[in-house]
C-alpha positions in Angstrom: -70.9 31.4 2.4 -71.6 27.7 2.2 -68.9 25.3 0.9 -69.6 23.7 -2.5 -68.7 20.3 -1.0 -69.5 18.3 2.1 -65.9 17.0 2.5 -62.8 16.4 0.4 -60.3 13.7 -0.4 -56.7 14.4 -1.4 -55.7 11.7 -3.9 -51.9 11.4 -3.8 -49.1 9.0 -2.9 -46.0 8.8 -0.7 -43.5 11.6 -1.3 -45.7 13.7 -3.5 -45.9 16.6 -1.0 -49.2 15.6 0.6 -47.9 16.5 4.1 -47.2 20.1 2.9 -50.6 20.3 1.2 -52.3 19.1 4.3 -50.4 21.8 6.3 -51.6 24.5 3.9 -55.2 23.2 4.0 -55.2 23.2 7.8 -54.0 26.8 7.9 -57.3 27.8 6.3 -59.8 28.7 9.0 -62.5 26.1 9.3 -60.7 23.5 7.2 -59.2 20.3 8.6 -57.4 17.5 6.8 -57.4 14.4 9.0 -54.2 12.9 7.6 -54.0 9.4 6.2 -57.3 8.3 7.6 -57.2 4.9 5.8 -53.6 4.0 6.0 -53.7 0.2 6.8 -51.1 0.6 9.7 -52.5 3.7 11.5 -55.3 6.1 11.5 -54.5 9.7 10.6 -50.9 9.9 11.9 -48.4 7.2 12.7 -48.3 7.7 16.5 -52.0 8.6 16.9 -53.9 5.9 18.8 -57.3 7.0 17.5 -59.0 9.8 15.5 -62.5 11.1 16.0 -63.1 8.1 18.3 -61.9 5.6 15.7 -59.1 3.2 16.4 -57.6 1.3 13.4 -59.6 -1.8 14.4 -62.9 0.1 14.6 -62.2 1.9 11.3 -61.4 -1.4 9.6 -64.7 -2.8 10.6 -66.6 0.0 8.9 -64.6 2.4 6.8 -67.7 4.4 5.7 -68.4 5.2 9.3 -65.1 7.1 9.5 -65.9 9.0 6.3 -69.2 10.1 7.9 -67.4 11.1 11.1 -64.9 13.3 9.1 -67.7 14.8 7.1 -69.7 15.7 10.2 -66.8 16.8 12.4 -66.8 20.5 13.5 -65.6 23.1 11.0 -66.5 24.5 7.7 -65.0 21.6 5.5 -63.1 18.5 6.4 -61.3 15.8 4.5 -58.4 13.3 4.4 -55.5 12.1 2.3 -55.7 8.8 0.3 -52.9 6.9 -1.3 -53.0 4.0 -3.8 -51.9 1.6 -1.0 -54.7 2.6 1.4 -57.9 0.7 2.2 -59.8 0.6 -1.2 -63.1 0.2 0.6 -63.0 3.9 1.5 -62.2 5.0 -2.0 -65.3 3.8 -3.8 -67.8 5.8 -1.6 -65.7 8.9 -1.9 -65.3 8.7 -5.7 -69.0 8.0 -6.1 -70.1 11.0 -4.0 -70.3 14.2 -6.0 -70.4 16.1 -2.7 -66.9 15.0 -2.0 -64.3 17.3 -3.6 -61.5 15.4 -5.3 -58.0 17.1 -5.1 -55.4 15.2 -7.2 -51.8 15.9 -6.2 -49.0 14.8 -8.5 -45.2 14.9 -8.6 -42.5 13.9 -11.1 -42.5 10.1 -10.4 -38.7 9.9 -10.4 -38.3 12.7 -7.8 -41.0 10.9 -5.8 -39.3 7.6 -6.0 -35.8 8.9 -5.0 -37.4 10.9 -2.1 -39.1 7.8 -0.9 -35.8 5.8 -1.0 -34.1 8.4 1.0 -36.8 8.5 3.6 -36.7 4.7 3.9 -32.9 4.9 4.4 -32.9 7.8 6.9 -36.2 7.0 8.6 -37.0 10.7 8.3 -40.4 11.3 6.7 -40.8 15.0 7.7 -38.4 17.8 8.4 -39.2 20.6 10.8 -35.8 21.6 12.1 -33.1 21.9 9.4 -30.4 21.0 12.0 -32.0 17.6 12.3 -31.8 16.8 8.5 -30.4 13.4 7.6 -28.6 12.9 4.3 -28.2 9.7 2.3 -27.3 8.6 -1.1 -29.5 5.7 -2.3 -29.2 3.0 -5.0 -31.7 3.3 -7.9 -33.5 0.0 -8.5 -34.9 0.0 -12.1 -37.3 -2.9 -11.4 -38.6 -1.3 -8.2 -39.1 2.0 -9.9 -41.0 0.4 -12.8 -43.2 -1.4 -10.4 -44.0 1.7 -8.4 -44.8 3.7 -11.6 -47.1 0.9 -12.8 -49.0 0.8 -9.5 -49.4 4.6 -9.3 -50.3 4.9 -13.0 -53.0 2.3 -12.7 -54.4 4.0 -9.6 -54.5 7.4 -11.4 -56.1 5.8 -14.5 -58.8 4.2 -12.4 -59.5 7.4 -10.6 -59.6 9.4 -13.8 -62.0 6.9 -15.5 -64.3 6.9 -12.5 -64.5 10.7 -12.5 -65.0 10.9 -16.2 -67.8 8.4 -16.3 -69.6 10.0 -13.4 -69.1 13.6 -14.8 -67.1 14.9 -11.9 -64.3 17.5 -12.1 -61.2 17.2 -9.8 -58.8 20.0 -8.8 -55.3 19.1 -10.1 -52.3 20.5 -8.2 -48.6 19.7 -8.7 -45.8 19.4 -6.3 -44.3 22.6 -7.5 -47.6 24.4 -7.0 -47.4 23.9 -3.2 -45.3 27.0 -2.8 -47.6 29.1 -5.0 -50.0 31.0 -2.7 -52.2 32.0 -5.6 -52.7 28.4 -6.7 -53.5 27.4 -3.1 -56.0 30.2 -2.7 -57.5 29.1 -6.0 -58.0 25.7 -4.4 -59.7 27.4 -1.5 -62.0 29.2 -4.0 -62.8 26.0 -5.8 -63.6 24.3 -2.5 -66.0 27.1 -1.7 -64.5 28.0 1.8 -64.3 31.5 3.1 -60.7 31.6 4.3 -57.7 32.5 2.2 -53.9 32.3 2.9 -52.0 35.5 3.5 -48.7 33.8 3.7 -47.3 30.3 3.4 -46.4 28.2 6.4 -42.7 27.5 6.7 -43.2 24.8 9.3 -42.1 22.0 7.0 -38.7 22.1 5.3 -37.7 20.7 2.0 -35.7 17.6 2.8 -33.7 16.9 -0.3 -33.2 20.0 -2.4 -30.2 18.7 -4.4 -30.3 17.6 -8.0 -31.9 14.1 -8.4 -28.7 12.7 -10.1 -26.7 13.6 -7.0 -29.0 11.7 -4.7 -28.3 8.3 -6.1 -25.1 6.1 -6.1 -25.7 4.9 -9.7 -26.8 7.9 -11.7 -25.8 6.4 -15.0 -27.9 3.3 -14.5 -30.8 5.5 -13.5 -30.5 7.6 -16.7 -30.4 4.4 -18.8 -33.5 3.0 -17.1 -35.5 6.3 -17.3 -34.5 6.8 -21.0 -35.9 3.3 -21.7 -39.4 4.2 -20.4 -42.0 4.6 -23.0 -43.4 7.9 -21.5 -45.5 8.7 -24.5 -46.8 5.2 -25.1 -45.1 4.9 -28.5 -45.2 1.2 -28.3 -48.8 0.8 -27.0 -51.1 -0.8 -29.5 -54.2 1.4 -29.8 -57.4 -0.4 -29.1 -60.7 1.3 -30.0 -62.9 -1.8 -29.8 -65.9 -1.6 -27.4 -65.7 -3.7 -24.3 -67.6 -6.9 -24.6 -69.7 -8.7 -22.0 -69.2 -12.3 -20.9 -71.8 -13.7 -23.4 -72.8 -16.3 -20.8 -75.7 -17.7 -22.9 -73.1 -19.0 -25.4 -71.3 -21.1 -22.9 -71.6 -24.9 -23.6 -71.6 -27.5 -20.9 -71.1 -31.2 -21.6 -74.2 -33.3 -21.0 -72.6 -35.4 -18.3 -68.9 -34.6 -18.1 -67.6 -31.7 -15.9 -66.4 -29.6 -18.9 -67.6 -26.2 -19.9 -66.7 -24.6 -23.3 -66.4 -20.8 -23.4 -66.5 -20.1 -27.1 -64.6 -17.4 -29.0 -66.9 -16.7 -31.9 -65.3 -17.3 -35.3 -63.4 -20.3 -34.0 -64.0 -24.1 -34.3 -67.2 -23.9 -32.3 -69.1 -26.6 -34.3 -66.1 -29.0 -34.1 -65.7 -28.6 -30.3 -69.4 -29.1 -29.7 -69.4 -32.3 -31.8 -66.6 -33.6 -29.7 -68.3 -32.7 -26.4 -71.4 -34.5 -27.6 -69.4 -37.6 -28.7 -67.6 -37.5 -25.3 -70.9 -38.4 -23.5 -72.5 -40.3 -26.4 -75.3 -37.8 -26.9 -76.4 -35.5 -29.7 -75.2 -31.9 -30.0 -78.7 -30.8 -29.2 -78.3 -32.4 -25.7 -75.5 -30.2 -24.7 -76.3 -27.6 -22.0 -76.3 -24.0 -23.4 -78.4 -20.9 -23.7 -78.3 -20.4 -19.9 -78.2 -17.3 -17.8 -75.5 -16.4 -15.2 -77.5 -17.9 -12.3 -77.8 -21.3 -14.1 -74.2 -21.3 -15.1 -73.1 -20.5 -11.5 -75.3 -23.3 -10.3 -73.7 -25.7 -12.8 -70.2 -24.7 -11.5 -71.2 -25.2 -7.9 -72.7 -28.6 -8.6 -69.6 -29.8 -10.5 -66.6 -29.6 -8.2 -63.4 -30.3 -10.1 -64.9 -29.0 -13.3 -62.7 -27.6 -16.1 -63.6 -24.5 -18.2 -61.8 -24.1 -21.5 -61.7 -21.9 -24.6 -60.2 -22.3 -28.1 -58.4 -19.7 -30.1 -58.1 -19.8 -33.9 -55.3 -18.2 -35.9 -56.4 -14.6 -36.6 -56.0 -15.0 -40.4 -57.8 -18.3 -40.5 -60.6 -16.9 -38.3 -61.1 -13.9 -40.5 -61.1 -16.0 -43.6 -63.7 -18.4 -42.2 -66.0 -15.5 -41.2 -65.6 -14.0 -44.7 -66.6 -17.2 -46.4 -69.5 -18.1 -44.1 -71.0 -14.7 -43.3 -70.0 -12.3 -46.0 -70.0 -14.6 -49.1 -72.4 -17.1 -47.7 -76.2 -17.2 -48.4 -77.3 -19.7 -45.7 -79.3 -18.5 -42.7 -77.1 -16.4 -40.5 -75.2 -14.8 -43.3 -74.7 -11.1 -43.1 -76.4 -10.1 -46.3 -77.0 -6.4 -45.3 -73.4 -6.0 -44.3 -72.2 -7.6 -47.5 -74.4 -5.3 -49.6 -73.0 -2.3 -47.6 -69.4 -3.4 -48.1 -70.0 -3.8 -51.8 -72.3 -0.8 -52.6 -71.1 1.9 -50.2 -67.5 1.0 -49.7 -66.8 -0.6 -53.1 -65.2 -3.8 -51.8 -64.8 -6.2 -54.7 -67.4 -8.7 -53.5 -69.7 -10.2 -56.1 -73.4 -9.6 -55.7 -74.7 -12.9 -57.0 -72.3 -15.5 -58.3 -72.1 -19.1 -59.5 -69.1 -21.0 -58.2 -68.1 -21.8 -61.7 -67.8 -18.1 -62.5 -65.9 -17.2 -59.3 -62.2 -17.5 -59.5 -59.5 -18.0 -56.8 -58.0 -14.7 -57.9 -61.3 -12.9 -57.2 -61.5 -14.6 -53.9 -58.0 -13.4 -52.9 -58.8 -9.9 -54.0 -62.1 -9.8 -52.1 -60.8 -11.3 -48.9 -57.7 -8.9 -49.0 -60.1 -6.0 -49.2 -62.3 -7.3 -46.4 -59.3 -8.0 -44.1 -58.0 -4.4 -44.7 -61.5 -2.9 -44.1 -61.8 -4.8 -40.8 -59.1 -2.4 -39.5 -61.6 0.5 -40.0 -64.4 -1.4 -38.4 -62.4 -2.3 -35.3 -61.3 1.3 -35.0 -64.9 2.5 -35.0 -64.5 4.4 -38.2 -67.5 3.0 -39.9 -71.2 2.5 -38.9 -70.7 -1.3 -39.2 -70.9 -3.0 -35.8 -67.8 -4.6 -34.2 -69.3 -8.0 -34.4 -68.3 -10.9 -32.0 -67.2 -12.8 -35.1 -64.5 -10.4 -36.1 -63.7 -8.5 -32.9 -60.2 -9.4 -31.5 -60.0 -12.6 -29.5 -58.2 -10.6 -26.7 -61.4 -8.5 -26.3 -63.6 -11.6 -26.3 -61.5 -13.3 -23.6 -61.5 -10.1 -21.5 -65.3 -10.1 -21.6 -65.5 -13.8 -20.8 -63.1 -13.4 -17.9 -65.3 -10.8 -16.3 -67.6 -13.7 -15.3 -65.6 -17.0 -15.7 -61.9 -17.6 -16.0 -61.0 -20.4 -18.3 -58.7 -23.1 -16.9 -57.2 -23.7 -20.3 -56.8 -21.5 -23.4 -56.2 -24.0 -26.3 -55.2 -23.4 -29.9 -57.1 -24.9 -32.8 -54.0 -26.7 -34.2 -53.4 -28.5 -30.9 -57.0 -29.8 -30.3 -56.2 -33.3 -31.5 -54.2 -33.9 -28.3 -55.4 -31.2 -26.0 -59.1 -32.0 -25.9 -58.6 -35.7 -25.0 -56.1 -34.7 -22.4 -58.6 -32.3 -20.9 -61.2 -35.1 -20.8 -58.8 -37.4 -19.0 -58.4 -34.7 -16.3 -62.0 -35.1 -15.5 -62.2 -38.9 -15.5 -62.5 -40.1 -19.1 -60.1 -43.0 -19.7 -60.6 -43.3 -23.5 -61.9 -40.0 -24.8 -62.5 -39.6 -28.6 -60.3 -37.4 -30.7 -62.0 -34.4 -32.3 -62.8 -34.2 -36.0 -61.4 -31.1 -37.8 -63.6 -28.2 -38.7 -65.2 -28.3 -42.1 -63.1 -26.6 -44.8 -63.9 -23.1 -45.9 -65.9 -22.7 -49.1 -65.8 -21.7 -51.9 -62.0 -21.7 -51.5 -59.7 -22.6 -48.6 -57.2 -20.3 -47.1 -54.4 -22.6 -48.3 -55.5 -21.8 -51.9 -55.0 -18.1 -51.6 -52.4 -17.7 -48.7 -49.5 -15.4 -49.2 -47.3 -13.0 -47.2 -49.4 -10.0 -48.0 -52.5 -11.6 -46.4 -50.4 -12.5 -43.3 -49.2 -8.9 -43.0 -52.7 -7.6 -43.3 -53.9 -10.0 -40.6 -51.1 -9.0 -38.3 -51.9 -5.3 -38.8 -55.6 -5.9 -38.2 -55.2 -8.2 -35.2 -52.0 -6.9 -33.7 -53.1 -7.6 -30.1 -54.0 -11.2 -30.8 -50.6 -11.9 -32.4 -48.9 -10.1 -29.5 -50.8 -11.6 -26.6 -51.2 -15.1 -27.8 -47.9 -15.5 -29.7 -49.3 -16.4 -33.1 -46.8 -16.9 -35.8 -47.4 -17.2 -39.6 -50.4 -19.3 -40.5 -49.7 -22.9 -41.5 -52.1 -25.3 -43.1 -53.3 -28.2 -40.9 -50.7 -30.9 -40.7 -47.9 -28.7 -42.1 
C-alpha cells in the first residue's frame, strides 16, 4: 500500500490540541510528525538543538530544504505542524503542493484563548504527570482576544481560499475529535497509510478540564465581550463585485512635476488632468499616460520624492455623472448597447431618442432613480451587464490600484480647490494654479433632482463607499 501523499502539514495554532494530534500520528507505524518545524524560535521542539541536520539558522536560510528533508526522511509518511505565527515562506510551497496532505485542526477559539493564557501564566505547555499540574485563574482581555481571533480567522480564510482555488481537499478535525479513535483512524485512511490505532495514547493529560467561566477572574466581562462578537457576520456588508486590477495604463503623470494621478473612473478625471497640464504649462495631450507597469515603475524610480494621489467623488454624484454621460449620452464612448438593454429588456424608463425640449426634469428623476436601483443588481452579479469601472464601488477600484501603487493622498472632489495646490507645493511649486470645477452634468444637474430618496438609494447601492470613506449626504458645490 502506497500513501496517497508524499508528506503532510497540520494547520493549527497554539492550544488547539496539536500536541495530542501529533502524539496520535506518531503512534501510527511508519508515520512521523516533526513538531513545529518552522517555529521562529526553535526547530521541531523547544529544547531541540537541531532536527534532521537543520539548526534554526540553517532552516531559516532555506525553509524549502527542510520540507524536502521531512518528505524524504525514513518512514511511510512524514509531516510537521504549522501555526499562523510560523515562517510563512514554508507555507506557500506546502499549500501549492497537491502531494502534501493538509490536515486542518480547529478548536473553540475562546477555549483556545483561555488555555493559552493559563499556559503563559503557569509556564506549563504540556502535562504528562497529573501530580505536576499547575492551576491558575487568568484575566480575560477583550482586546487581546479580538486580536487573536482576527489573526487566526485571516489565516484560516487565506488557507481555505488557496485550497479552493487550487482544487485541493483538506481533512478537517476538531479538538473534541482527538479522543475519537474512529475519527483518527479515518484520518489514517485518508492519508493512505497502512497502520491503524488500536487504542488511544494516554501519555498527555488534559490540563484544564474545568468550565471556561471558572478559569477566568472576570467571567462577566468575558461573557459581555463574547456576546458582542458578530459570529455570524450579521453586520458584514456583502460584496459580490469582481476584484479589479490596478489599471496601470490609466495612471497620469505630470509632464514635468513629480505628481502621478491614479484615477477612479467616474470621478473628476478631466478636471484633474486639466489642472496637471496647467501646472506645467503644457497641453493635456502632453501628460504621460497609457504606460505599462515597467514604465510606471521606471518613472517612480526616476522621481524621488514624488507624490501619487487619487480623487474620490460622492457616490451619488458619481452615479449621476455616469448616467448622464454614458447612459443618456450619444457622444463617442456612450454605452448605447447597455442603454438599449436597460430600456428594452429590463424596462427602465429611459427614453430611446429624445429632444431636450421634450425631456422633463421629472422624467430625468424617474430614469435616474431606476438606474441607481438597478445598479444594485449589476454590482451583485445578478445581471449579464458587466461591472464596469465607471460604476463599480470606489473601494474596489482603490483595492485594485493599491495592488500595484499605494496613493500618498486620497482626496475628495469637494476639497480639490485647496488640496491640489497644497499637493503641488509639496513637490516644489511656489504658486500653483487652482483647479477649475468639472463641467456640469447634462441634460440636468443633480441639484435639480436631488432628494432624500435618491440619497437613500445611493447609500444602499454603495454602502461600502459611504462606510469606508465617510461620505455624508450629498451637497451642491459651495453649499
